C-alpha positions in Angstrom: -153.2 165.1 4.7 -151.0 162.4 3.1 -148.7 160.3 5.4 -145.0 161.1 5.4 -142.8 159.6 2.7 -141.0 157.5 5.3 -144.3 155.9 6.4 -145.2 155.1 2.8 -141.9 153.6 2.1 -142.1 151.5 5.3 -145.5 150.2 4.2 -144.2 149.2 0.8 -141.2 147.5 2.4 -143.5 145.4 4.6 -145.9 144.6 1.8 -143.4 143.1 -0.8 -142.1 140.3 1.5 -145.8 139.4 2.1 -146.3 139.3 -1.7 -143.4 136.9 -2.1 -144.7 134.8 0.8 -148.1 134.6 -1.0 -146.4 133.5 -4.2 -144.6 130.8 -2.3 -147.8 129.6 -0.7 -149.6 129.7 -4.1 -146.8 127.7 -5.8 -146.7 125.2 -2.9 -150.4 124.5 -3.3 -150.1 124.1 -7.1 -147.2 121.8 -6.7 -148.9 119.8 -4.0 -152.0 119.3 -6.1 -150.2 118.4 -9.3 -147.8 116.0 -7.5 -150.7 114.4 -5.8 -152.2 113.6 -9.2 -149.0 112.8 -11.1 -146.9 110.8 -8.6 -149.7 108.7 -7.2 -148.7 105.2 -6.3 -150.8 102.3 -7.3 -153.5 101.3 -4.8 -152.0 98.8 -2.4 -154.6 96.2 -1.3 -154.5 95.1 2.3 -155.4 91.5 1.3 -153.4 88.3 1.7 -153.5 84.9 0.2 -153.9 82.0 2.5 -153.6 78.2 2.2 -157.4 77.9 2.4 -158.1 80.1 -0.6 -159.9 78.1 -3.3 -161.2 79.2 -6.7 -165.0 79.2 -6.8 -166.5 76.1 -8.3 -167.2 76.6 -12.0 -164.7 79.5 -12.2 -161.9 77.0 -13.0 -161.9 73.4 -14.0 -161.1 70.5 -11.7 -157.4 70.5 -12.7 -156.5 73.5 -10.7 -158.7 73.8 -7.6 -155.8 74.3 -5.0 -152.4 75.8 -4.7 -149.6 73.8 -6.4 -147.9 71.1 -4.4 -144.3 71.8 -3.3 -141.6 70.9 -5.8 -138.6 71.6 -3.6 -138.0 71.1 0.1 -135.6 74.1 0.5 -134.5 77.1 -1.4 -131.1 78.6 -0.8 -131.2 82.2 -2.1 -128.0 84.4 -2.3 -128.8 88.0 -3.2 -125.9 90.2 -4.4 -126.6 93.9 -4.6 -126.2 95.5 -8.0 -125.1 92.2 -9.7 -124.6 93.2 -13.3 -125.4 90.6 -16.0 -121.8 90.7 -17.3 -120.6 89.9 -13.8 -122.0 86.3 -14.3 -122.3 85.7 -18.0 -119.0 84.7 -19.8 -117.2 87.5 -21.6 -117.6 85.5 -24.9 -121.3 86.7 -24.9 -120.2 90.4 -25.2 -118.4 92.3 -28.0 -115.7 93.7 -25.6 -114.1 92.2 -22.6 -113.7 94.2 -19.4 -111.7 93.5 -16.2 -114.7 92.7 -14.1 -115.8 89.8 -16.3 -115.3 86.1 -15.8 -114.7 86.5 -12.0 -117.6 84.2 -11.0 -116.1 81.1 -12.7 -117.9 78.6 -10.5 -121.3 79.6 -11.8 -120.1 79.5 -15.4 -118.5 76.1 -15.1 -121.7 74.6 -13.5 -123.9 76.1 -16.3 -121.6 74.6 -18.9 -121.0 71.2 -17.4 -124.4 70.5 -15.9 -126.8 71.7 -18.6 -129.9 69.9 -17.2 -129.6 71.2 -13.7 -127.8 74.6 -13.9 -128.7 77.7 -15.8 -127.7 81.4 -16.1 -130.6 83.8 -16.6 -130.6 87.4 -17.7 -133.2 88.8 -15.2 -134.9 92.0 -16.4 -135.9 94.4 -13.6 -138.5 97.1 -13.9 -137.3 100.7 -13.3 -136.7 102.5 -11.0 -133.9 100.2 -10.1 -133.3 101.2 -6.5 -132.7 98.5 -3.9 -135.9 99.2 -1.8 -138.2 99.0 -4.8 -136.5 96.0 -6.3 -136.6 94.0 -3.1 -140.2 95.0 -2.6 -141.0 93.9 -6.1 -139.1 90.6 -5.8 -141.0 89.6 -2.7 -144.5 90.9 -3.7 -144.5 90.1 -7.4 -145.8 93.5 -8.2 -144.5 96.5 -10.2 -142.5 99.3 -8.5 -143.7 102.8 -8.1 -141.8 106.1 -8.6 -142.4 107.5 -5.1 -140.2 104.9 -3.2 -136.9 106.4 -4.2 -134.0 104.4 -2.8 -130.4 105.3 -2.3 -128.4 105.3 -5.5 -125.0 106.7 -4.8 -122.9 108.4 -7.5 -119.3 107.5 -8.1 -116.8 107.7 -10.9 -116.1 104.8 -13.3 -113.0 102.8 -12.4 -111.4 100.9 -15.3 -108.2 99.7 -13.5 -108.0 96.6 -11.3 -109.6 97.3 -8.0 -111.2 95.8 -5.0 -114.5 95.3 -6.9 -112.8 92.9 -9.2 -111.0 91.2 -6.3 -115.7 92.5 -3.4 -116.2 89.4 -7.0 -113.3 86.8 -6.6 -114.2 86.6 -2.9 -117.8 86.0 -3.9 -116.6 83.2 -6.2 -114.9 81.5 -3.2 -117.9 81.8 -1.0 -120.2 80.4 -3.7 -117.8 77.5 -4.2 -118.2 76.7 -0.5 -122.0 76.9 -0.7 -122.1 74.7 -3.7 -119.7 72.1 -2.2 -121.9 72.0 1.0 -125.1 71.5 -1.0 -123.6 68.8 -3.2 -122.2 66.9 -0.2 -125.7 66.9 1.5 -127.7 66.1 -1.6 -127.3 62.3 -1.6 -130.5 60.2 -1.1 -131.8 60.9 2.3 -129.6 64.0 2.7 -130.7 67.4 4.0 -130.4 69.0 0.6 -131.6 66.1 -1.6 -134.4 68.3 -3.0 -132.9 71.8 -2.7 -132.6 74.6 -5.3 -129.8 77.2 -5.2 -130.5 80.7 -6.6 -127.7 83.3 -6.9 -129.3 86.6 -8.0 -129.0 90.3 -8.1 -131.7 92.8 -7.3 -130.7 95.1 -10.2 -127.7 96.1 -12.2 -125.5 99.2 -12.2 -123.8 101.6 -14.6 -120.1 101.8 -15.1 -120.1 104.6 -12.5 -121.7 102.3 -9.9 -125.0 104.2 -10.2 -128.4 102.6 -10.2 -132.0 103.8 -10.0 -132.8 104.5 -13.7 -134.0 102.5 -16.6 -130.9 102.0 -18.8 -130.0 98.5 -20.0 -127.0 98.4 -17.6 -129.3 99.1 -14.6 -132.3 96.9 -15.4 -130.2 93.8 -16.6 -129.1 91.7 -13.7 -128.3 88.0 -13.3 -130.0 85.0 -11.8 -128.2 81.6 -11.5 -130.2 78.5 -10.7 -128.7 75.1 -9.8 -130.3 71.8 -8.6 -127.9 69.3 -6.9 -130.1 66.5 -8.2 -130.4 66.7 -12.0 -133.9 66.5 -13.6 -134.5 64.2 -16.6 -133.0 64.9 -19.9 -136.4 66.0 -21.1 -135.7 69.3 -19.4 -133.7 70.3 -22.4 -136.9 70.5 -24.4 -138.1 73.2 -22.0 -135.0 75.3 -21.8 -134.3 78.0 -24.3 -131.4 77.4 -26.7 -131.7 80.6 -28.8 -128.8 82.3 -26.9 -125.9 79.9 -26.7 -122.1 80.4 -27.0 -118.9 78.8 -25.9 -117.3 79.9 -22.7 -113.6 80.5 -22.1 -112.9 76.8 -21.9 -114.7 76.0 -25.2 -117.8 74.5 -23.5 -121.2 75.4 -24.9 -123.2 77.5 -22.5 -126.8 78.7 -23.0 -128.4 81.7 -21.3 -132.1 82.3 -20.8 -134.0 85.5 -20.1 -136.7 86.1 -17.5 -138.6 89.0 -16.0 -138.0 89.7 -12.3 -141.7 90.3 -12.2 -142.1 86.5 -12.4 -139.8 85.7 -9.5 -142.3 85.7 -6.6 -144.9 83.6 -8.5 -142.2 81.1 -9.5 -140.8 80.8 -6.0 -144.3 80.3 -4.6 -145.0 77.5 -7.0 -141.7 75.8 -6.2 -142.3 76.0 -2.5 -146.0 75.1 -2.8 -147.1 78.2 -0.9 -149.9 80.6 -1.8 -148.9 83.2 -4.3 -148.7 86.8 -3.0 -152.1 88.4 -3.4 -150.7 91.3 -5.4 -148.4 89.2 -7.6 -149.0 89.7 -11.3 -146.1 87.7 -12.6 -146.0 84.3 -14.4 -144.4 81.1 -13.2 -141.3 81.0 -15.3 -141.2 77.6 -17.2 -137.4 77.3 -17.3 -136.7 78.1 -13.7 -139.6 75.9 -12.7 -138.3 73.0 -14.8 -134.8 73.0 -13.2 -136.3 71.7 -10.0 -136.3 67.8 -9.9 -139.6 67.8 -8.0 -141.5 69.3 -10.8 -140.7 66.2 -12.9 -142.4 63.8 -10.5 -145.2 62.1 -12.4 -148.0 63.5 -10.3 -150.7 66.1 -11.0 -152.7 68.4 -8.8 -156.1 67.0 -9.8 -157.6 63.6 -9.0 -158.1 62.7 -12.7 -154.5 62.3 -13.7 -153.6 60.4 -16.8 -151.3 57.4 -16.4 -149.9 57.0 -19.9 -147.6 60.0 -20.0 -143.9 60.4 -20.5 -141.8 62.8 -18.5 -142.2 65.8 -20.8 -146.0 65.3 -21.0 -146.4 64.9 -17.3 -144.3 68.0 -16.7 -146.3 70.0 -19.2 -149.5 69.0 -17.6 -148.2 69.9 -14.2 -147.0 73.2 -15.5 -150.3 73.9 -17.2 -152.1 73.3 -13.9 -149.7 75.6 -12.1 -150.4 78.3 -14.7 -154.1 77.7 -14.2 -153.8 78.6 -10.6 -151.5 81.4 -11.5 -154.1 82.9 -13.8 -156.9 82.5 -11.3 -154.8 84.4 -8.7 -154.0 87.2 -11.1 -157.6 87.4 -12.2 -158.7 87.6 -8.6 -156.3 90.5 -8.0 -157.6 92.3 -11.1 -161.2 92.0 -9.8 -160.3 93.2 -6.3 -158.1 96.0 -7.6 -160.7 97.3 -10.1 -163.3 97.3 -7.3 -161.1 99.1 -4.8 -159.2 101.5 -7.0 -160.6 104.9 -7.8 -159.8 104.8 -11.5 -158.8 101.2 -12.2 -157.9 100.0 -15.6 -159.5 101.2 -18.9 -162.7 99.3 -19.5 -161.8 98.2 -23.0 -158.5 96.8 -21.9 -160.1 95.2 -18.9 -162.7 93.5 -21.1 -160.0 92.3 -23.4 -158.0 90.7 -20.5 -161.2 89.2 -19.1 -161.9 87.6 -22.5 -158.4 86.1 -22.7 -158.9 84.6 -19.2 -162.3 83.2 -20.1 -161.0 81.6 -23.3 -158.1 80.1 -21.5 -160.2 78.5 -18.8 -162.8 77.3 -21.3 -160.1 75.5 -23.2 -158.7 73.8 -20.1 -161.6 71.4 -19.7 -161.3 70.3 -23.3 -157.5 69.9 -22.9 -158.1 67.6 -19.9 -160.5 65.5 -21.8 -158.2 65.2 -24.8 -155.0 64.3 -22.8 -156.8 61.6 -20.9 -158.7 60.3 -23.9 -158.8 56.6 -24.5 -159.8 56.9 -28.1 -158.3 54.3 -30.5 -155.4 55.4 -32.7 -151.7 55.1 -33.1 -149.8 55.8 -29.9 -147.4 58.3 -31.7 -150.3 60.4 -33.0 -152.0 60.4 -29.6 -148.8 61.6 -27.9 -148.3 64.2 -30.5 -151.8 65.4 -30.0 -151.4 65.5 -26.2 -148.3 67.6 -26.5 -149.9 70.0 -29.0 -153.0 70.5 -26.8 -150.9 71.1 -23.7 -148.7 73.6 -25.5 -151.8 75.5 -26.8 -153.2 75.6 -23.2 -149.9 76.8 -21.8 -149.8 79.5 -24.6 -153.3 80.6 -23.7 -152.5 81.1 -20.0 -149.2 82.8 -20.9 -151.0 85.1 -23.3 -153.3 86.2 -20.5 -150.6 86.8 -18.0 -148.2 88.6 -20.4 -151.0 90.9 -21.7 -152.0 91.9 -18.2 -148.4 92.5 -17.3 -148.1 94.7 -20.3 -151.3 96.6 -19.4 -150.0 97.1 -15.8 -146.7 98.5 -17.1 -148.4 100.9 -19.4 -151.3 102.1 -17.2 -150.4 101.2 -13.7 -149.9 104.8 -12.4 -153.3 106.2 -11.7 -153.0 109.8 -12.8 -155.6 111.9 -11.0 -156.2 114.2 -13.9 -158.4 116.6 -11.9 -155.7 117.2 -9.4 -153.1 117.6 -12.1 -155.4 120.0 -14.0 -156.1 122.2 -11.0 -152.3 122.3 -10.1 -151.4 123.2 -13.6 -154.1 125.9 -13.8 -152.8 127.4 -10.5 -149.3 127.5 -11.9 -150.4 129.2 -15.1 -152.5 131.7 -13.0 -149.5 132.4 -10.8 -147.3 133.2 -13.9 -149.9 135.6 -15.2 -150.2 137.3 -11.8 -146.5 137.6 -11.5 -146.1 139.0 -15.0 -148.9 141.5 -14.4 -147.3 142.6 -11.1 -143.9 143.0 -12.8 -145.3 145.2 -15.6 -147.3 147.2 -13.1 -144.3 147.8 -10.9 -142.2 148.7 -13.9 -144.8 151.3 -14.9 -144.9 152.8 -11.4 -141.1 152.8 -10.9 -140.4 154.5 -14.3 -140.1 158.3 -13.7 -142.2 160.6 -15.8 -139.2 162.0 -17.6 -138.2 158.5 -18.8 -141.5 157.4 -20.3 -140.1 157.8 -23.8 -137.5 155.2 -23.0 -140.2 152.6 -22.0 -140.1 151.1 -25.5 -136.6 150.1 -24.9 -137.5 148.1 -21.8 -140.4 146.5 -23.6 -138.1 145.3 -26.4 -135.7 143.9 -23.8 -138.6 142.2 -22.0 -139.8 140.6 -25.2 -136.3 139.4 -26.1 -135.5 138.1 -22.6 -138.6 136.1 -22.2 -138.5 134.8 -25.7 -135.2 133.1 -24.7 -136.9 131.8 -21.5 -139.8 130.4 -23.7 -137.4 128.7 -26.1 -135.6 127.0 -23.2 -138.9 126.0 -21.5 -140.3 124.6 -24.8 -137.2 122.4 -25.2 -138.4 120.3 -22.3 -141.0 118.6 -24.5 -138.1 116.5 -25.9 -136.3 114.0 -23.8 -133.1 114.6 -25.9 -133.2 118.3 -25.0 -133.7 117.5 -21.3 -130.5 115.4 -21.5 -128.8 118.4 -23.2 -130.3 121.1 -21.0 -126.9 122.4 -19.9 -125.9 122.9 -23.5 -129.2 124.5 -24.4 -128.8 127.0 -21.5 -125.2 127.8 -22.6 -126.3 128.3 -26.2 -129.1 130.7 -25.1 -126.7 132.5 -22.8 -124.2 132.9 -25.7 -127.1 134.1 -27.9 -127.9 136.9 -25.5 -124.3 137.8 -25.4 -123.9 137.8 -29.2 -127.0 140.0 -29.5 -125.4 142.4 -27.0 -122.2 142.4 -29.0 -124.1 143.1 -32.3 -126.1 145.9 -30.6 -123.0 147.6 -29.2 -121.1 147.3 -32.5 -124.0 148.9 -34.4 -123.7 151.9 -32.0 -119.9 151.8 -32.3 -119.4 151.2 -28.6 -117.9 147.7 -28.4 -116.9 146.9 -24.8 -114.3 144.5 -23.4 -116.9 143.0 -21.1 -118.7 141.6 -24.2 -115.5 139.9 -25.4 -114.8 138.5 -21.9 -118.4 137.2 -21.6 -118.1 135.5 -25.0 -114.9 133.8 -24.0 -116.4 132.8 -20.7 -119.3 131.1 -22.6 -116.7 129.0 -24.4 -115.0 127.9 -21.2 -118.4 127.2 -19.6 -119.4 125.0 -22.6 -116.1 123.1 -22.2 -116.8 122.7 -18.5 -120.4 121.5 -19.1 -119.1 118.8 -21.5 -116.8 117.6 -18.7 -119.5 117.8 -16.1 -122.0 115.9 -18.3 -119.5 113.2 -19.0 -120.0 111.8 -15.5 -116.2 111.6 -15.2 -115.6 114.8 -13.4 -115.2 113.6 -9.8 -112.4 111.1 -10.7 -109.0 112.1 -9.4 -107.4 110.2 -12.2 -107.9 111.0 -15.9 -109.7 108.3 -17.9 -109.5 107.9 -21.6 -113.0 109.3 -22.0 -112.3 112.4 -20.0 -112.1 115.7 -22.0 -109.0 116.7 -20.1 -107.1 113.6 -21.3 -106.1 115.5 -24.5 -104.2 118.1 -22.4 -102.6 115.3 -20.4 -101.3 113.7 -23.6 -99.5 116.9 -24.4 -97.9 117.5 -21.1 -97.6 113.9 -20.0 -99.5 111.9 -17.3 -97.2 112.7 -14.4 -97.1 116.4 -15.1 -100.9 116.4 -15.6 -101.5 114.7 -12.3 -99.2 117.2 -10.5 -101.1 120.1 -12.1 -104.4 118.6 -11.1 -103.2 118.6 -7.5 -101.6 122.0 -7.4 -103.9 124.1 -9.7 -107.0 123.9 -7.4 -105.1 125.2 -4.4 -103.5 128.0 -6.5 -106.9 128.9 -7.9 -108.4 128.8 -4.4 -105.7 131.3 -3.3 -106.6 133.5 -6.2 -110.4 133.3 -5.3 -109.6 134.1 -1.7 -107.5 137.1 -2.7 -110.4 138.5 -4.8 -112.9 138.0 -2.0 -110.6 139.7 0.6 -110.0 142.6 -1.8 -113.8 143.0 -2.2 -114.2 142.8 1.6 -111.7 145.6 2.1 -113.7 148.0 -0.1 -117.2 146.9 0.7 -117.3 146.8 4.5 -116.6 149.9 6.6 -117.6 148.7 10.2 -114.5 147.6 12.0 -115.9 144.6 14.0 -117.9 143.2 11.1 -115.0 143.7 8.6 -112.4 142.0 10.7 -114.7 139.1 11.7 -115.6 138.3 8.1 -112.0 138.8 7.1 -110.7 136.4 9.7 -113.5 133.9 9.1 -112.8 133.9 5.3 -109.0 133.4 5.8 -109.5 130.5 8.2 -112.1 128.9 6.0 -110.0 129.0 2.8 -106.9 127.8 4.7 -109.0 124.9 6.0 -110.2 124.1 2.5 -106.6 124.1 1.1 -105.5 121.9 4.0 -108.4 119.5 3.4 -107.4 119.1 -0.2 -103.7 118.7 0.6 -104.6 115.9 3.1 -106.1 113.9 0.3 -102.8 113.9 -1.6 -99.6 111.9 -0.9 -98.2 114.9 1.0 -99.4 113.8 4.4 -99.7 110.1 3.7 -97.2 109.3 6.5 -98.7 111.7 9.0 -101.9 109.9 10.1 -103.0 112.5 12.7 -102.5 115.4 10.4 -104.2 113.6 7.5 -107.2 112.7 9.7 -107.4 116.4 10.9 -107.4 117.6 7.3 -110.0 115.1 6.1 -112.5 115.3 8.9 -112.0 118.4 11.1 -111.0 121.0 8.5 -114.3 120.7 6.6 -116.2 121.0 9.9 -114.3 124.2 10.7 -115.6 125.5 7.4 -119.2 124.5 8.2 -119.0 126.0 11.7 -117.5 129.3 10.5 -120.1 129.6 7.7 -122.9 129.0 10.2 -121.5 131.6 12.6 -121.0 134.1 9.8 -124.6 133.6 8.7 -125.9 134.2 12.2 -123.7 137.4 12.5 -125.0 138.7 9.2 -128.6 138.3 10.3 -127.9 139.9 13.7 -126.1 142.8 11.9 -129.1 143.3 9.7 -131.5 143.3 12.6 -129.6 145.4 15.2 -127.3 147.7 13.2 -128.0 151.4 12.9 -127.2 151.9 9.2 -129.3 155.0 8.5 -126.1 157.0 8.0 -125.1 154.8 5.1 -126.1 155.3 1.5 -128.6 152.7 0.4 -126.3 151.1 -2.2 -123.5 150.9 0.4 -125.9 149.2 2.9 -127.1 146.6 0.4 -123.5 146.0 -0.7 -122.4 145.2 2.9 -125.3 142.9 3.4 -124.8 141.0 0.2 -121.0 140.6 0.7 -121.4 139.3 4.2 -124.1 136.9 3.1 -122.1 135.6 0.2 -118.9 135.2 2.3 -121.0 133.1 4.8 -122.2 130.7 2.1 -119.3 130.4 -0.4 -116.7 128.5 1.6 -119.1 125.7 2.5 -120.2 125.5 -1.2 -116.6 125.5 -2.3 -115.5 122.6 0.0 -118.5 120.6 -1.1 -117.8 121.1 -4.8 -114.3 119.6 -4.3 -111.3 120.6 -6.3 -113.4 121.9 -9.2 -114.8 124.6 -6.8 -112.2 127.4 -7.4 -112.6 127.1 -11.2 -116.4 127.3 -10.8 -116.0 130.3 -8.5 -113.8 132.1 -11.0 -116.3 131.4 -13.8 -119.2 132.6 -11.5 -117.4 135.8 -10.5 -116.3 136.6 -14.0 -119.7 136.1 -15.4 -121.3 138.2 -12.7 -118.8 141.0 -13.2 -119.5 141.0 -17.0 -123.3 141.1 -16.5 -123.1 143.9 -13.9 -120.7 146.0 -16.0 -122.8 145.6 -19.1 -125.9 146.6 -17.3 -124.2 149.6 -15.8 -123.2 150.8 -19.3 -126.7 150.1 -20.6 -128.3 152.2 -17.8 -125.9 155.1 -18.4 -126.6 155.1 -22.1 -130.4 154.7 -22.0 -131.0 156.6 -18.8 -133.4 153.9 -17.6 -133.8 153.5 -13.8 -135.4 150.1 -13.9 -133.8 146.7 -13.8 -132.6 145.3 -17.1 -134.5 142.0 -17.9 -131.7 140.7 -20.2 -129.3 140.9 -17.3 -131.6 138.9 -15.1 -132.1 136.3 -17.8 -128.4 136.0 -18.2 -128.0 135.6 -14.5 -130.5 132.8 -14.6 -128.9 131.0 -17.6 -125.5 131.3 -16.0 -126.9 129.6 -12.8 -128.2 126.7 -15.0 -124.8 126.4 -16.7 -123.1 126.2 -13.3 -125.4 123.4 -12.2 -124.4 121.2 -15.1 -120.8 122.4 -15.1 -120.3 121.1 -11.6 -121.3 117.6 -12.7 -125.0 117.6 -11.5 -127.9 116.1 -13.5 -131.6 116.3 -13.1 -131.8 112.6 -12.2 -131.4 110.9 -8.9 -128.1 109.2 -10.0 -126.9 112.7 -11.0 -126.7 113.8 -7.3 -123.2 114.0 -6.0 -123.8 111.8 -2.9 -120.1 111.8 -2.0 -120.3 115.5 -1.2 -122.7 114.8 1.7 -119.9 112.9 3.5 -117.1 115.5 3.2 -115.9 115.8 6.8 -118.0 112.9 8.1 -117.8 109.1 8.0 -121.2 108.2 9.4 -124.6 108.9 8.0 -127.2 111.1 9.7 -130.2 111.9 7.6 -130.6 115.6 8.5 -126.9 116.4 8.4 -126.1 114.6 5.2 -129.4 115.7 3.6 -128.5 119.4 4.4 -125.0 119.0 2.9 -126.3 117.3 -0.2 -128.9 120.0 -0.7 -126.3 122.7 -0.4 -124.0 121.0 -2.9 -126.9 120.4 -5.3 -128.4 123.9 -5.2 -125.5 126.0 -4.0 -124.2 127.4 -7.3 -127.5 127.2 -9.1 -129.9 128.7 -6.6 -128.4 129.9 -3.3 -125.5 132.1 -4.5 -127.3 133.5 -7.6 -130.4 134.6 -5.7 -128.5 136.1 -2.8 -126.4 138.1 -5.2 -129.2 139.4 -7.3 -129.2 142.9 -5.6 -125.9 143.6 -7.3 -127.8 144.0 -10.5 -130.4 146.3 -8.9 -128.1 148.9 -7.2 -124.9 149.0 -9.3 -126.0 152.1 -11.3 -126.5 154.2 -8.2 -122.9 154.1 -6.9 -122.8 157.9 -6.6 -126.2 158.6 -5.2 -127.0 160.5 -2.0 -129.2 159.6 0.9 -132.2 161.1 -0.9 -135.4 159.3 0.0 -136.5 159.2 -3.7 -133.3 157.5 -4.7 -133.7 155.0 -1.9 -137.1 154.1 -3.2 -135.8 153.6 -6.7 -133.0 151.3 -5.5 -135.4 149.2 -3.3 -138.0 149.1 -6.1 -135.2 147.8 -8.4 -134.3 145.1 -5.9 -138.0 144.1 -5.8 -138.2 144.1 -9.6 -135.1 141.9 -9.9 -136.6 139.4 -7.4 -139.9 139.4 -9.2 -138.3 138.9 -12.6 -136.0 136.1 -11.4 -139.0 134.3 -9.7 -141.1 134.7 -12.8 -138.3 133.1 -15.0 -138.2 130.1 -12.6 -142.0 129.9 -12.5 -142.3 129.9 -16.3 -139.7 127.1 -16.5 -141.4 125.0 -13.8 -144.8 125.6 -15.4 -143.6 124.4 -18.8 -142.0 121.4 -17.1 -145.4 120.6 -15.6 -147.1 120.9 -19.0 -144.4 118.7 -20.5 -144.8 115.8 -18.0 -148.6 116.1 -18.4 -148.3 115.6 -22.1 -145.6 112.9 -21.8 -147.2 111.0 -18.9 -147.4 107.9 -21.1 -144.0 108.3 -22.6 -141.5 105.4 -22.3 -139.1 107.7 -20.4 -141.6 109.3 -18.1 -140.3 107.7 -14.9 -136.7 107.6 -16.0 -136.4 111.2 -17.2 -139.5 113.4 -17.2 -140.5 112.7 -13.6 -137.0 113.3 -12.1 -136.9 116.5 -14.2 -140.2 117.6 -12.7 -139.1 116.8 -9.2 -135.9 118.9 -9.6 -137.7 121.8 -11.2 -140.5 122.1 -8.6 -138.0 121.8 -5.7 -135.9 124.5 -7.4 -139.1 126.6 -7.8 -140.0 126.3 -4.1 -136.4 126.9 -3.0 -136.2 130.0 -5.3 -139.5 131.3 -3.8 -138.2 130.7 -0.3 -134.8 132.3 -0.9 -136.5 135.3 -2.5 -138.8 135.7 0.5 -135.8 135.6 2.9 -133.7 137.8 0.7 -136.5 140.4 0.4 -136.7 140.6 4.2 -132.9 140.7 4.5 -132.2 143.4 2.0 -135.2 145.5 2.5 
């Protein structure tokens, strides 16, 4: 005897959430394995250099058997965060002058007037250019890794005069005081007689104030070096003169370039301390030469030559320093190769070893030649000495630069086995999900609708062809940068196809036209969002809305920008309250959600009004609007969420039709989330909400007509794909990017002034994934149950609706899984690409987090709605 239908349905309802949990666990394992192989940091050796370290006898020649002697008594280092190169270099070195240039005049004047003792360097940092990684790299002399993501905060570009141009003039006065103090104490016998001043940045920044990536603005920072006591004029022979120009006062000024990788080794050589064990940089010749102490006619060995001029003596000393520098790097290479699982490629390692051996073999011959007492003209002898020393310096430099290049290209140790297993698990999960979806579609299709199965197959092929096109575009870094435009194009393609199909049948609908117009507005919004100008309250010349402002005037435009968001918010609130009136029938739940929604939207409007000049003279009211109003929104949203869950658990809704029950649950859930997401999005929120609601209405209406015409009782895959593409468009429309400087960090502090990692992390996550994951997934049941708005309580129809909900969740999860799998394939292929850490790796991180979040939300939603 077969079990009752209610028992079978209850069994299925319990099994599908378990399936979604299994998918989440499967994806988590795959992502963990691939991430473990792809984002491995380099092996950090727990070894330290000490004063007693000596190269083994015979490994190096007698000229470099100990650490370099100190060249300075003191170093004064001033580090300025995010010091762009054009903050320090004169504006005459750039094609266009900006307001922030020429503010640090004291450094420019010293570099122009004291050419032998002061120098401006363009210091090149290695990405990622976050503060933690850069400071770590500066002190250790190693290369940064991708895992240590620091805090790069997004902000709009400011082109007018502001406190930054002024947080620079203050620096100029401080530096003037520091230089004056050092100069006054640099006389013979003074405290700073042999001191070197360094003013430097850890990295640069974009015009928006962002940093963390690998653009020229972010990796180019400044380093200024000044010695109160000038070295001999022979230093000019060492300094680079290829980049010279006149400053604002007509004085010639030259700028050198150095790698930040060389900083730790150079500082160690100047102070006469052991080089950091993991340092792979080279002692920079120009920075080293600016110290007077390096020009003292003494060498590290006991067999120093006596007949040397200043330049020859310095070159010999520098060659000896490089000798120790190379030995230290070679020692690190040997230890790293022995300790690391993979190490460096054997052929590259052999090439580097040969370079080192040749350089050390030549050193002994160089020593013999430079100290030779052979007869001959003094001029030829001096010329020969200089040539030999230059060749030796070039040999050491060649070894160090080649190894630095090798480390940059092959430092990340990709664990290919872990990556391969993770990728195979992802591919297997996609196959299983696709098979489950097809099987469920076959089971759910009634026997009298088997003839219509060819229609759903064609729709499946077309829908997932669009998904495959989008996923394949991730192979190109240009298409990743234009992902929002690609998603909008594919969404428009699906809409145009629907229009063509309806026109062939002679049944053109207004929803198709509205959806097409919506795509145009969405594309316009994506262009604004991707311009990185969206959060600015003022309109810049690069902003897409500036054209409209030119028509109506700047004042009128600013007034509109203040008023329109509040008017749009009122319109959104009206639509939501109207939906609440029709959707919810229970008195307590209806009035609670109604009152909570009204209070939330009034609080949002009051919060935005407090940011204008309206309450500028009412400090208490303004403070309430800025801080407490958003907190009311968060609290009401959390309480509504708890009420919706309790209602789902304890309510007796058996008397309701299935579609009515799901509608109530969905509306309450969306009303719980939407105010918080709106306040985090800022004044763009109401416009985004209108686009979202209009797009959802079009998709639902079009699917309803499709179901009525075809008689299909399964979910329409094209509607699900459109829902997914619309979510992607909303992500980019709201100003987000798949990079770490594309996060809207300011949203995490709406309502709060102080940082708390859990609280601000939660708000940042809601802002980032609110319109692209949370709202779209929680509203998916609208697609599944809209056709059955006149059904009865028949158990068969309940099963069809619940099966449709399951189908929609499976289909949406499959779309996300395919996208994430293709992203994994792309980063595997492009793992040696120049932009792997600046673009492909952040894209991977965002996509796998989005995949796991999608799986988690689907698990929770399947429990909630079933």
